[in-house]
C-alpha positions, 0 to 999 in steps of 0.5 A: 751117427750124429755126433754134433747133435750128441756132443751138444746135448751131452753139453747142456748137462749136470758136470756131476751127469756128464762125470757119471756118463762119461764114466759109465762110458769108459767102465764099458770100454776098460776091457777093450783097451788099456787107455780106456781102463785107465782114463775110468781109472783117472777120472774117477779118482779126481775129484772135480773134472772140468766140464769142457775135458768131459765134453772132449772126452765125450766127443773122441769116445764117440768119434773112436767107436765111429772110425771103428765102425766104418773100419778106419782102424788108424784114426781110430789108433790117431785119437787113443794115442790122444786118449793117452796124451791127456791121462798125462795132463789129467795126472801131470794136473792132479799131481800138482795141484796135491802138491801145492795143497800139501806142501807146507812151504806153500801153506806158510807162505800164504798164512 
């Protein structure tokens, strides 16, 4: 599997297409590990997600698949652990964004 070429091709796609492709990959993987299920739910719930994040997720999924195909379970588990950290960061950022959108004090300060 030539991951750099696949990532390069993926990177050329539109943001919407990237998100759809990542969601489809995660949908297919969500029954294999709880992290993929959480990632699927998180990304599916976000209106706008950064291109760099989508590329990172796509590349990570490919790398995990490659590690598993080479029976490198420890490397795959480390990448899955990093996925969990990314989920937490995305959720934290989403919560901050929601709080800023709906915080009446902030809205009044901005008026």
